[in-house]
SEPADO-817535 format. One record per atom (N, C-alpha, C, O): x, y, z negated; atom name. Coordinates in pm, whole numbers, plus 32768, in hexadecimal, padded with zeros to 4 digits. Each point is the difference from the previous one (the first is absolute). Layout:
+------+------+------+------+
|   xx |   yy |   zz | site |
+------+------+------+------+
|    X |    Y |    Z |   CA |
...
+------+------+------+------+
//
This chain:
+------+------+------+------+
|   xx |   yy |   zz | site |
+------+------+------+------+
| 768D | 86B5 | 7DBB |    N |
| 8061 | 802B | 8064 |   CA |
| 8078 | 8044 | 7FBC |    C |
| 8073 | 7FEA | 8025 |    O |
| 7F6D | 8068 | 7F77 |    N |
| 806A | 8046 | 7FB8 |   CA |
| 8059 | 7F9C | 7FB6 |    C |
| 807B | 800F | 7FFC |    O |
| 7F46 | 7F8B | 7FC9 |    N |
| 804B | 7F98 | 7FB9 |   CA |
| 8059 | 7FB2 | 8060 |    C |
| 8073 | 7FE2 | 7FE0 |    O |
| 7F59 | 7FFF | 8095 |    N |
| 804F | 7FB9 | 8065 |   CA |
| 8077 | 8054 | 802C |    C |
| 806F | 7FCD | 800E |    O |
| 7F7B | 80B5 | 8006 |    N |
| 806D | 805A | 8027 |   CA |
| 806C | 8001 | 7F94 |    C |
| 8077 | 7FFB | 801F |    O |
| 7F60 | 800D | 7F61 |    N |
| 8060 | 7FFF | 7F93 |   CA |
| 8051 | 7F7E | 8000 |    C |
| 807A | 8003 | 7FEC |    O |
| 7F44 | 7F8E | 802A |    N |
| 8046 | 7F7F | 8003 |   CA |
| 8064 | 7FF9 | 8072 |    C |
| 806A | 7FC3 | 7FF2 |    O |
| 7F76 | 807B | 807E |    N |
| 805B | 7FFE | 8073 |   CA |
| 807E | 8051 | 7FE8 |    C |
| 806B | 7FDF | 8033 |    O |
| 7F88 | 808C | 7F80 |    N |
| 8076 | 8054 | 7FE9 |   CA |
| 8040 | 7FE6 | 7F78 |    C |
| 8057 | 804C | 7FD5 |    O |
| 7F7E | 7F4B | 7FE9 |    N |
| 8038 | 7FD8 | 7F80 |   CA |
| 8096 | 7FE9 | 800E |    C |
| 802D | 7FC5 | 8063 |    O |
| 801F | 8069 | 7F3C |    N |
| 8091 | 7FEF | 8004 |   CA |
| 802B | 7F6F | 800E |    C |
| 8063 | 7FE3 | 8043 |    O |
| 7F53 | 7FC2 | 7F80 |    N |
| 8022 | 7F73 | 800B |   CA |
| 8000 | 7FD2 | 8091 |    C |
| 8058 | 7FB4 | 802A |    O |
| 7F47 | 8079 | 8020 |    N |
| 7FF8 | 7FDA | 808E |   CA |
| 8076 | 803A | 804C |    C |
| 803F | 7FBB | 8051 |    O |
| 7FE0 | 80C3 | 7F96 |    N |
| 8071 | 8040 | 8044 |   CA |
| 8082 | 7FB8 | 7FDC |    C |
| 8051 | 7FE2 | 8058 |    O |
| 7FC2 | 8002 | 7F27 |    N |
| 8078 | 7FB8 | 7FD5 |   CA |
| 8006 | 7F75 | 803E |    C |
| 806B | 7FD1 | 8028 |    O |
| 7F22 | 7FED | 7FE1 |    N |
| 7FFE | 7F7B | 803C |   CA |
| 8028 | 8007 | 8093 |    C |
| 804A | 7FAB | 8031 |    O |
| 7F84 | 80B9 | 8014 |    N |
| 8023 | 800E | 808E |   CA |
| 8095 | 801B | 8011 |    C |
| 8040 | 7FC9 | 805A |    O |
| 7FF8 | 808B | 7F51 |    N |
| 8090 | 801C | 8006 |   CA |
| 804F | 7F81 | 7FE3 |    C |
| 805E | 7FDF | 8048 |    O |
| 7F7B | 7FDA | 7F4E |    N |
| 8044 | 7F83 | 7FDE |   CA |
| 7FED | 7F98 | 806E |    C |
| 805C | 7FB4 | 801F |    O |
| 7F2E | 804A | 801C |    N |
| 7FE4 | 7FA3 | 806D |   CA |
| 8055 | 801C | 807B |    C |
| 8032 | 7FA4 | 8041 |    O |
| 7FDD | 80DC | 7FDE |    N |
| 8056 | 8025 | 8071 |   CA |
| 8090 | 7FDA | 7FE3 |    C |
| 8046 | 7FCC | 8057 |    O |
| 7FE7 | 804D | 7F2D |    N |
| 8089 | 7FDB | 7FDB |   CA |
| 8014 | 7F69 | 800A |    C |
| 8065 | 7FD1 | 8034 |    O |
| 7F3B | 7FE2 | 7F99 |    N |
| 800A | 7F6D | 8007 |   CA |
| 7FFC | 7FD1 | 8091 |    C |
| 8046 | 7FA1 | 8025 |    O |
| 7F69 | 80A1 | 802B |    N |
| 7FF9 | 7FDD | 808E |   CA |
| 8085 | 801B | 8045 |    C |
| 802D | 7FB1 | 8051 |    O |
| 8011 | 80BF | 7F8E |    N |
| 8083 | 801F | 8039 |   CA |
| 8068 | 7F99 | 7FD4 |    C |
| 8051 | 7FD3 | 8051 |    O |
| 7FAC | 8008 | 7F2F |    N |
| 805B | 7F98 | 7FD0 |   CA |
| 7FE8 | 7F7F | 804E |    C |
| 805E | 7FBE | 802D |    O |
| 7F24 | 801E | 7FE3 |    N |
| 7FDB | 7F88 | 804B |   CA |
| 802F | 8008 | 8091 |    C |
| 803F | 7FA3 | 8033 |    O |
| 7FA4 | 80CC | 800D |    N |
| 8021 | 800D | 808E |   CA |
| 8096 | 7FFF | 8019 |    C |
| 8030 | 7FBD | 805B |    O |
| 801B | 808E | 7F54 |    N |
| 8091 | 8002 | 8010 |   CA |
| 8039 | 7F74 | 7FE9 |    C |
| 8057 | 7FD3 | 8049 |    O |
| 7F76 | 7FEA | 7F50 |    N |
| 802D | 7F77 | 7FE4 |   CA |
| 7FDD | 7FA4 | 8074 |    C |
| 8055 | 7FB3 | 802F |    O |
| 7F2E | 8053 | 7FFF |    N |
| 7FD4 | 7FA7 | 806D |   CA |
| 804C | 801D | 8081 |    C |
| 802F | 7FA3 | 8042 |    O |
| 7FDE | 80DC | 7FE2 |    N |
| 8046 | 8021 | 807C |   CA |
| 8094 | 7FD8 | 7FF9 |    C |
| 8037 | 7FCB | 8060 |    O |
| 8008 | 804E | 7F2D |    N |
| 808C | 7FDC | 7FF1 |   CA |
| 8016 | 7F69 | 8005 |    C |
| 805A | 7FD0 | 8044 |    O |
| 7F51 | 7FE7 | 7F75 |    N |
| 800E | 7F6E | 8000 |   CA |
| 7FE1 | 7FC5 | 8089 |    C |
| 803B | 7F9B | 8027 |    O |
| 7F68 | 80A2 | 8022 |    N |
| 7FDC | 7FCD | 8085 |   CA |
| 8076 | 8005 | 8060 |    C |
| 8007 | 7FB2 | 805F |    O |
| 8056 | 80A8 | 7F88 |    N |
| 8077 | 800A | 8054 |   CA |
| 8061 | 7F8C | 7FEB |    C |
| 804E | 7FDF | 805A |    O |
| 7FAD | 7FE3 | 7F2F |    N |
| 8061 | 7F97 | 7FE1 |   CA |
| 7FC2 | 7F76 | 7FE7 |    C |
| 8047 | 7F9C | 8000 |    O |
| 7F36 | 805F | 7FEB |    N |
| 7FBC | 7F81 | 7FE7 |   CA |
| 7F99 | 7FEC | 806F |    C |
| 7FA7 | 8054 | 8011 |    O |
| 8062 | 7F40 | 803B |    N |
| 7FA7 | 7FEE | 8073 |   CA |
| 7F72 | 7FD2 | 7FDE |    C |
| 7FAB | 7FFA | 8059 |    O |
| 8039 | 7FE7 | 7F2A |    N |
| 7F7B | 7FCE | 7FDB |   CA |
| 7FA8 | 8071 | 7FCB |    C |
| 801B | 8036 | 7F94 |    O |
| 7F7D | 7FF0 | 80B7 |    N |
| 7FA9 | 806D | 7FD7 |   CA |
| 7FB8 | 7FE0 | 7F7E |    C |
| 7FE8 | 8059 | 7FAF |    O |
| 7FF4 | 7F29 | 803B |    N |
| 7FBA | 7FDD | 7F84 |   CA |
| 805B | 800B | 7F87 |    C |
| 7FD4 | 8030 | 7F97 |    O |
| 80A9 | 7FA4 | 8074 |    N |
| 805F | 800E | 7F91 |   CA |
| 801C | 8094 | 7FE5 |    C |
| 8004 | 802B | 7F8D |    O |
| 800F | 8022 | 80DC |    N |
| 8018 | 8090 | 7FF2 |   CA |
| 7F8A | 8043 | 7FB9 |    C |
| 8014 | 8051 | 7FA6 |    O |
| 7F73 | 7F8D | 8082 |    N |
| 7F88 | 803A | 7FC3 |   CA |
| 7FF6 | 7FD9 | 7F6D |    C |
| 7FDE | 8054 | 7FAC |    O |
| 8040 | 7F30 | 8034 |    N |
| 7FFC | 7FD1 | 7F76 |   CA |
| 8065 | 804B | 7FA9 |    C |
| 7FDD | 8030 | 7F94 |    O |
| 809E | 7FDB | 8099 |    N |
| 8068 | 8045 | 7FB3 |   CA |
| 7FE2 | 8095 | 7FEF |    C |
| 8012 | 8037 | 7F93 |    O |
| 7FC0 | 8008 | 80D6 |    N |
| 7FDE | 808E | 7FF8 |   CA |
| 7F8D | 8017 | 7F9E |    C |
| 8000 | 8062 | 7FB6 |    O |
| 7FA0 | 7F44 | 804A |    N |
| 7F91 | 800A | 7FA1 |   CA |
| 8030 | 7FF0 | 7F71 |    C |
| 7FD2 | 8049 | 7FA8 |    O |
| 8087 | 7F5A | 803D |    N |
| 8033 | 7FEA | 7F78 |   CA |
| 8042 | 807F | 7FCA |    C |
| 7FE7 | 8027 | 7F8F |    O |
| 806C | 8018 | 80C1 |    N |
| 8042 | 807C | 7FD8 |   CA |
| 7F99 | 806E | 7FE7 |    C |
| 8007 | 8045 | 7F9B |    O |
| 7F9C | 7FCA | 80C0 |    N |
| 7F9A | 8069 | 7FF4 |   CA |
| 7FA3 | 7FE8 | 7F8A |    C |
| 7FD5 | 8060 | 7FBF |    O |
| 8009 | 7F24 | 8023 |    N |
| 7FA8 | 7FE0 | 7F8F |   CA |
| 8040 | 802B | 7F7C |    C |
| 7FBD | 803D | 7FAD |    O |
| 80C1 | 7FA4 | 803F |    N |
| 8043 | 8028 | 7F84 |   CA |
| 8009 | 8098 | 7FF4 |    C |
| 7FEA | 8037 | 7F95 |    O |
| 8037 | 800B | 80D8 |    N |
| 8005 | 8092 | 8000 |   CA |
| 7F76 | 803B | 7FE2 |    C |
| 7FF4 | 805E | 7FB2 |    O |
| 7FA5 | 7F6C | 808D |    N |
| 7F77 | 8033 | 7FED |   CA |
| 7FD0 | 7FEB | 7F71 |    C |
| 7FBD | 8058 | 7FC9 |    O |
| 8061 | 7F37 | 7FFA |    N |
| 7FD7 | 7FEB | 7F75 |   CA |
| 803D | 806A | 7FA6 |    C |
| 7FBB | 803D | 7FAF |    O |
| 80C5 | 7FD8 | 8060 |    N |
| 8046 | 8063 | 7FAD |   CA |
| 7FC3 | 808B | 8010 |    C |
| 7FE6 | 8042 | 7F9C |    O |
| 8002 | 7FEB | 80DF |    N |
| 7FC8 | 8086 | 8013 |   CA |
| 7F70 | 8008 | 7FCF |    C |
| 7FDA | 8064 | 7FC3 |    O |
| 7FD6 | 7F36 | 8055 |    N |
| 7F75 | 8002 | 7FD3 |   CA |
| 7FF6 | 7FFB | 7F68 |    C |
| 7FB2 | 8049 | 7FC4 |    O |
| 809D | 7F61 | 7FFE |    N |
| 7FFB | 7FF0 | 7F6F |   CA |
| 8030 | 807E | 7FB8 |    C |
| 7FC4 | 8028 | 7F9C |    O |
| 80A6 | 8015 | 8094 |    N |
| 803D | 8072 | 7FBC |   CA |
| 7FC5 | 8087 | 8027 |    C |
| 7FED | 8055 | 7FAA |    O |
| 7FF5 | 7FBF | 80D4 |    N |
| 7FDF | 8086 | 802F |   CA |
| 7F6F | 8013 | 802C |    C |
| 7FC7 | 806B | 7FE9 |    O |
| 7FFD | 7F32 | 8053 |    N |
| 7F79 | 8011 | 8036 |   CA |
| 7F97 | 7FEA | 7F95 |    C |
| 7FB1 | 805A | 7FE3 |    O |
| 804E | 7F30 | 7FE3 |    N |
| 7F99 | 7FDD | 7F9F |   CA |
| 802D | 8015 | 7F70 |    C |
| 7FB2 | 7FEB | 7FA2 |    O |
| 80CC | 803F | 804B |    N |
| 8039 | 8027 | 7F7E |   CA |
| 7FD9 | 7F9F | 7F90 |    C |
| 7FBA | 8024 | 7FA1 |    O |
| 8075 | 7F64 | 806E |    N |
| 7FDC | 7F96 | 7FA3 |   CA |
| 8055 | 8002 | 7F81 |    C |
| 8074 | 8029 | 8003 |    O |
| 7F50 | 7FAA | 7F8E |    N |
| 804B | 7FEB | 7F85 |   CA |
| 8062 | 7F8D | 8018 |    C |
| 7FE7 | 7FA9 | 8054 |    O |
| 8086 | 8057 | 7F63 |    N |
| 8066 | 7F99 | 8014 |   CA |
| 7FCC | 7F74 | 7FE2 |    C |
| 801E | 7FA1 | 8048 |    O |
| 7F93 | 8052 | 7F4F |    N |
| 7FCF | 7F7B | 7FDE |   CA |
| 7FA3 | 7FCD | 806D |    C |
| 7FB6 | 804B | 803F |    O |
| 8051 | 7F34 | 7FD5 |    N |
| 7FAB | 7FC2 | 8064 |   CA |
| 8038 | 8000 | 808D |    C |
| 7FBD | 7FD2 | 805D |    O |
| 80BC | 8062 | 7FB5 |    N |
| 8035 | 8009 | 8089 |   CA |
| 8017 | 7F77 | 8040 |    C |
| 7FEE | 7FF3 | 8079 |    O |
| 803B | 7FA5 | 7F3B |    N |
| 8012 | 7F7E | 8044 |   CA |
| 7F7E | 7FCB | 803D |    C |
| 8000 | 7FC9 | 806E |    O |
| 7F91 | 8048 | 7F4A |    N |
| 7F7F | 7FD3 | 8036 |   CA |
| 7FDA | 8052 | 807B |    C |
| 7FCC | 7FCA | 8062 |    O |
| 804E | 80B9 | 7F97 |    N |
| 7FE3 | 8055 | 8075 |   CA |
| 8056 | 7FD6 | 8077 |    C |
| 7FD1 | 7FFF | 8072 |    O |
| 80AC | 7FE0 | 7F73 |    N |
| 8059 | 7FD6 | 806C |   CA |
| 7FCB | 7F81 | 8043 |    C |
| 8001 | 7FF5 | 807A |    O |
| 7FD0 | 7FAB | 7F36 |    N |
| 7FCA | 7F84 | 8038 |   CA |
| 7F85 | 801F | 8056 |    C |
| 7FF4 | 7FCD | 806F |    O |
| 7FB1 | 8086 | 7F5D |    N |
| 7F88 | 8026 | 804D |   CA |
| 8028 | 804B | 807F |    C |
| 7FC8 | 7FE9 | 806C |    O |
| 8098 | 8071 | 7F85 |    N |
| 802D | 8051 | 8071 |   CA |
| 803B | 7FA7 | 806D |    C |
| 7FDF | 800E | 8076 |    O |
| 8079 | 7F98 | 7F62 |    N |
| 803F | 7FA7 | 8062 |   CA |
| 7F97 | 7FA7 | 8041 |    C |
| 8006 | 7FE6 | 8078 |    O |
| 7F99 | 7FEA | 7F39 |    N |
| 7F94 | 7FAE | 8039 |   CA |
| 7FB1 | 804C | 806A |    C |
| 7FE3 | 7FCB | 806B |    O |
| 7FFB | 80B2 | 7F75 |    N |
| 7FB7 | 8052 | 8061 |   CA |
| 8054 | 8019 | 807B |    C |
| 7FCE | 7FFE | 8071 |    O |
| 80B4 | 801B | 7F79 |    N |
| 8058 | 801B | 8071 |   CA |
| 8017 | 7F84 | 8055 |    C |
| 8018 | 800A | 8078 |    O |
| 7FE0 | 7F81 | 7F4B |    N |
| 800B | 7F84 | 804F |   CA |
| 7F8B | 7FF8 | 8062 |    C |
| 8011 | 7FD4 | 8072 |    O |
| 7F7A | 8057 | 7F62 |    N |
| 7F8B | 8001 | 805A |   CA |
| 801A | 805B | 8077 |    C |
| 7FE2 | 7FDC | 8072 |    O |
| 8055 | 809C | 7F75 |    N |
| 801B | 8059 | 8071 |   CA |
| 807B | 7FD4 | 804E |    C |
| 800E | 8020 | 8076 |    O |
| 804C | 7F96 | 7F49 |    N |
| 8071 | 7FC5 | 8048 |   CA |
| 7FCE | 7F9B | 8066 |    C |
| 802F | 7FFD | 8072 |    O |
| 7F72 | 7FB0 | 7F66 |    N |
| 7FC7 | 7F9E | 805D |   CA |
| 7FBF | 8049 | 8076 |    C |
| 8010 | 7FD7 | 8073 |    O |
| 7FA8 | 8095 | 7F70 |    N |
| 7FC3 | 804F | 806A |   CA |
| 806C | 8039 | 805D |    C |
| 7FF3 | 7FFA | 807A |    O |
| 8078 | 803D | 7F4B |    N |
| 806D | 803B | 804E |   CA |
| 8047 | 7F97 | 8054 |    C |
| 801E | 8017 | 8075 |    O |
| 7FFB | 7F75 | 7F50 |    N |
| 8043 | 7F96 | 804C |   CA |
| 7FA8 | 7FCC | 8071 |    C |
| 8032 | 7FE1 | 806C |    O |
| 7F4C | 8016 | 7F7C |    N |
| 7FA5 | 7FD5 | 806A |   CA |
| 8003 | 8064 | 8073 |    C |
| 8003 | 7FD9 | 8075 |    O |
| 7FFA | 80A8 | 7F69 |    N |
| 8007 | 8066 | 8069 |   CA |
| 8086 | 7FFB | 8049 |    C |
| 8005 | 800E | 807A |    O |
| 806A | 7FE0 | 7F3C |    N |
| 8084 | 7FF6 | 803F |   CA |
| 8004 | 7F89 | 805F |    C |
| 8030 | 800C | 8071 |    O |
| 7F9F | 7F83 | 7F61 |    N |
| 7FFE | 7F89 | 8056 |   CA |
| 7FAC | 8018 | 807D |    C |
| 802C | 7FE4 | 8070 |    O |
| 7F5B | 804F | 7F7C |    N |
| 7FA6 | 8013 | 8072 |   CA |
| 8032 | 8069 | 8061 |    C |
| 7FFF | 7FEB | 8079 |    O |
| 802E | 8088 | 7F53 |    N |
| 8022 | 8072 | 8057 |   CA |
| 808E | 7FFD | 8036 |    C |
| 801A | 8038 | 806B |    O |
| 8044 | 7F86 | 7F4E |    N |
| 808C | 8001 | 802C |   CA |
| 8028 | 7F79 | 803C |    C |
| 8047 | 7FFC | 8064 |    O |
| 7F8E | 7F98 | 7F5F |    N |
| 802D | 7F7C | 802E |   CA |
| 7F9F | 7FBC | 8060 |    C |
| 8028 | 7FD6 | 806C |    O |
| 7F5A | 8020 | 7F6F |    N |
| 7FA1 | 7FB4 | 8052 |   CA |
| 7FCC | 804F | 8078 |    C |
| 7FF8 | 7FCA | 806F |    O |
| 7FE6 | 80B3 | 7F7B |    N |
| 7FC5 | 8052 | 806B |   CA |
| 8046 | 8087 | 800D |    C |
| 7FBE | 8068 | 7FF6 |    O |
| 80C5 | 7F9A | 8021 |    N |
| 8047 | 8080 | 800A |   CA |
| 7FD1 | 8054 | 8077 |    C |
| 8016 | 807A | 8002 |    O |
| 7FAA | 7F47 | 805E |    N |
| 7FD1 | 804A | 8076 |   CA |
| 7F90 | 8062 | 7FDD |    C |
| 7FEA | 8060 | 8049 |    O |
| 7FCF | 7F89 | 7F47 |    N |
| 7F94 | 805D | 7FDA |   CA |
| 8037 | 808E | 7FEF |    C |
| 7FC3 | 8060 | 8030 |    O |
| 80AE | 7FAC | 7F8D |    N |
| 8041 | 8082 | 7FF0 |   CA |
| 8068 | 8014 | 806E |    C |
| 8012 | 8070 | 8031 |    O |
| 8031 | 7F25 | 7FF4 |    N |
| 806C | 8007 | 8062 |   CA |
| 7FDA | 803F | 8084 |    C |
| 8054 | 8040 | 8040 |    O |
| 7F30 | 7FB0 | 7FE9 |    N |
| 7FD5 | 803B | 807F |   CA |
| 800B | 8098 | 8000 |    C |
| 8005 | 803E | 806A |    O |
| 7FFE | 7FFF | 7F1F |    N |
| 8009 | 8092 | 7FF6 |   CA |
| 808F | 8032 | 7FEC |    C |
| 8019 | 8077 | 800C |    O |
| 8045 | 7F2D | 7FD5 |    N |
| 8089 | 8029 | 7FE4 |   CA |
| 8065 | 7FAF | 8052 |    C |
| 806E | 7FE1 | 7FD1 |    O |
| 7F6B | 7FFD | 80A9 |    N |
| 8058 | 7FB8 | 805C |   CA |
| 8034 | 7F7D | 7FC3 |    C |
| 8070 | 7FD5 | 801C |    O |
| 7F3E | 7FEC | 7F92 |    N |
| 801E | 7F7F | 7FC2 |   CA |
| 8083 | 7FFF | 7FB1 |    C |
| 8044 | 7F9A | 7FF7 |    O |
| 7FDD | 80DA | 7FCE |    N |
| 8075 | 800C | 7FA9 |   CA |
| 7FD9 | 7FCA | 7F76 |    C |
| 7FB1 | 803E | 7FB9 |    O |
| 8086 | 7F4F | 8022 |    N |
| 7FD8 | 7FBD | 7F84 |   CA |
| 8020 | 8054 | 7F83 |    C |
| 7FB8 | 7FF7 | 7F9D |    O |
| 80B2 | 8059 | 8068 |    N |
| 801F | 8057 | 7F8F |   CA |
| 7F93 | 8068 | 7FED |    C |
| 7FD8 | 801C | 7F8F |    O |
| 7FF6 | 801D | 80DD |    N |
| 7F92 | 8061 | 7FF7 |   CA |
| 7F7D | 7FBB | 7FDA |    C |
| 7FB1 | 8038 | 7FB4 |    O |
| 8039 | 7F52 | 807F |    N |
| 7F89 | 7FB3 | 7FDA |   CA |
| 8001 | 7FEA | 7F68 |    C |
| 7F9B | 8015 | 7FBD |    O |
| 80D8 | 7FC3 | 800E |    N |
| 800E | 7FEB | 7F70 |   CA |
| 7FE8 | 8081 | 7FB3 |    C |
| 7FBB | 7FFF | 7F99 |    O |
| 807B | 8070 | 8096 |    N |
| 7FEE | 8080 | 7FBB |   CA |
| 7F6D | 802A | 7FFC |    C |
| 7FCF | 802B | 7F98 |    O |
| 7FED | 7FC8 | 80D6 |    N |
| 7F72 | 8026 | 8007 |   CA |
| 7FAB | 7FA3 | 7FAB |    C |
| 7FA6 | 802D | 7FB8 |    O |
| 8076 | 7F52 | 804E |    N |
| 7FB6 | 7F9F | 7FAD |   CA |
| 8018 | 801C | 7F6C |    C |
| 7FA4 | 7FF3 | 7FAF |    O |
| 80D5 | 8034 | 802F |    N |
| 8021 | 8021 | 7F75 |   CA |
| 7FB0 | 8078 | 7FD1 |    C |
| 7FC6 | 7FFD | 7F93 |    O |
| 8036 | 806D | 80BC |    N |
| 7FB3 | 8077 | 7FDB |   CA |
| 7F6C | 7FDF | 7FEF |    C |
| 7FC2 | 802A | 7F9E |    O |
| 8007 | 7F8D | 80BE |    N |
| 7F73 | 7FDA | 7FFB |   CA |
| 7FE0 | 7FB1 | 7F81 |    C |
| 7FA0 | 801F | 7FB9 |    O |
| 80B1 | 7F7C | 802C |    N |
| 7FE4 | 7FAC | 7F8C |   CA |
| 8011 | 804D | 7F7E |    C |
| 7FB8 | 7FE6 | 7F9F |    O |
| 80A7 | 8076 | 805C |    N |
| 8017 | 804A | 7F85 |   CA |
| 7F8F | 8060 | 7FDC |    C |
| 7FE6 | 8017 | 7F8A |    O |
| 7FD7 | 8020 | 80D9 |    N |
| 7F8A | 8052 | 7FE3 |   CA |
| 7F97 | 7FAB | 7FB9 |    C |
| 7FC7 | 802B | 7F9B |    O |
| 801F | 7F60 | 8098 |    N |
| 7FA0 | 7FA5 | 7FC0 |   CA |
| 802E | 7FD6 | 7F75 |    C |
| 7FB0 | 7FFC | 7FA3 |    O |
| 80CF | 7FE6 | 804F |    N |
| 8037 | 7FD5 | 7F80 |   CA |
| 7FF0 | 806C | 7F96 |    C |
| 7FDA | 7FE2 | 7F8F |    O |
| 8043 | 809B | 8092 |    N |
| 7FF6 | 806D | 7F9E |   CA |
| 7F71 | 800E | 7FCD |    C |
| 7FEB | 800C | 7F87 |    O |
| 7FB5 | 7FF1 | 80D1 |    N |
| 7F74 | 8010 | 7FD8 |   CA |
| 7FD3 | 7F8C | 7FA6 |    C |
| 7FC6 | 8017 | 7F96 |    O |
| 8055 | 7F70 | 8093 |    N |
| 7FD7 | 7F8B | 7FB1 |   CA |
| 8048 | 8000 | 7F78 |    C |
| 7FC2 | 7FE3 | 7F9A |    O |
| 80BE | 803C | 8066 |    N |
| 804C | 8000 | 7F83 |   CA |
| 7FCC | 8067 | 7F9B |    C |
| 7FFD | 7FE4 | 7F88 |    O |
| 7FDA | 8091 | 80A7 |    N |
| 7FCC | 8065 | 7FA3 |   CA |
| 7F85 | 7FCA | 7FB7 |    C |
| 7FF7 | 8009 | 7F86 |    O |
| 7FAD | 7FC0 | 80C4 |    N |
| 7F85 | 7FD0 | 7FC1 |   CA |
| 801B | 7F8B | 7FA1 |    C |
| 7FC3 | 7FF9 | 7F96 |    O |
| 8096 | 7FAF | 808E |    N |
| 8023 | 7F93 | 7FA6 |   CA |
| 8043 | 8035 | 7F81 |    C |
| 7FE2 | 7FD2 | 7F92 |    O |
| 8079 | 808E | 807D |    N |
| 8045 | 803A | 7F8D |   CA |
| 7FA0 | 8049 | 7FA4 |    C |
| 8002 | 7FED | 7F86 |    O |
| 7FAB | 8065 | 80B3 |    N |
| 7FA2 | 8052 | 7FB3 |   CA |
| 7F98 | 7FAA | 7FB8 |    C |
| 7FE0 | 801A | 7F8C |    O |
| 7FEC | 7F82 | 80B7 |    N |
| 7F92 | 7FB2 | 7FC8 |   CA |
| 802D | 7F8E | 7FA4 |    C |
| 7FB7 | 7FDC | 7FA4 |    O |
| 80BF | 7FEA | 8074 |    N |
| 8023 | 7F85 | 7FB9 |   CA |
| 8082 | 8003 | 7FB0 |    C |
| 8014 | 7FAA | 7FAA |    O |
| 8045 | 80B5 | 806F |    N |
| 8086 | 7FF4 | 7FC6 |   CA |
| 8020 | 806B | 7F98 |    C |
| 801F | 7FDF | 7F8E |    O |
| 7FD9 | 809F | 8098 |    N |
| 8031 | 806C | 7FAA |   CA |
| 7F8F | 803F | 7FB0 |    C |
| 7FBF | 805F | 802D |    O |
| 802C | 7F6B | 7F5A |    N |
| 7F93 | 8030 | 7FAB |   CA |
| 8033 | 8030 | 7F79 |    C |
| 7FB2 | 8033 | 7FAF |    O |
| 80CF | 7FBF | 8037 |    N |
| 803B | 801B | 7F7C |   CA |
| 804E | 8083 | 8003 |    C |
| 807B | 7FFE | 7FFC |    O |
| 7F3E | 8073 | 8009 |    N |
| 8045 | 8080 | 800B |   CA |
| 803B | 802C | 7F7A |    C |
| 7FD6 | 7FD1 | 7F96 |    O |
| 808B | 8088 | 8072 |    N |
| 8042 | 8035 | 7F87 |   CA |
| 7FA0 | 8055 | 7FB1 |    C |
| 8026 | 8035 | 7F97 |    O |
+------+------+------+------+
//
């Protein structure tokens, strides 16, 4: 129990959460802004993910997992591959919750598609952060300084 408590308050976890929140904000601002000018929710989600993935790699590589400089291209490939998996999950949720079945959320927000998109975005990002941490910790960032 004591070991589990230590792992929960480990600085790496705190830094990851801070970086994750920052990446989520980058993603959300990008997605919300693009949604105002691009009518395709799937294209908007794809572009917002691309921006957030590059930002997240930089913060994770430099600040969270404090990786040595060598080996960063391989880490980037692994990171992008893992993020593609969560991108597919995010796009599936965007399609299901905003495009195919907007009434699932819409019934609670007077069927305002902008609010449906915002709520779907928040929901999917919570799942994305959790899955991304485990993928990063277990498969990507192993080369510490």
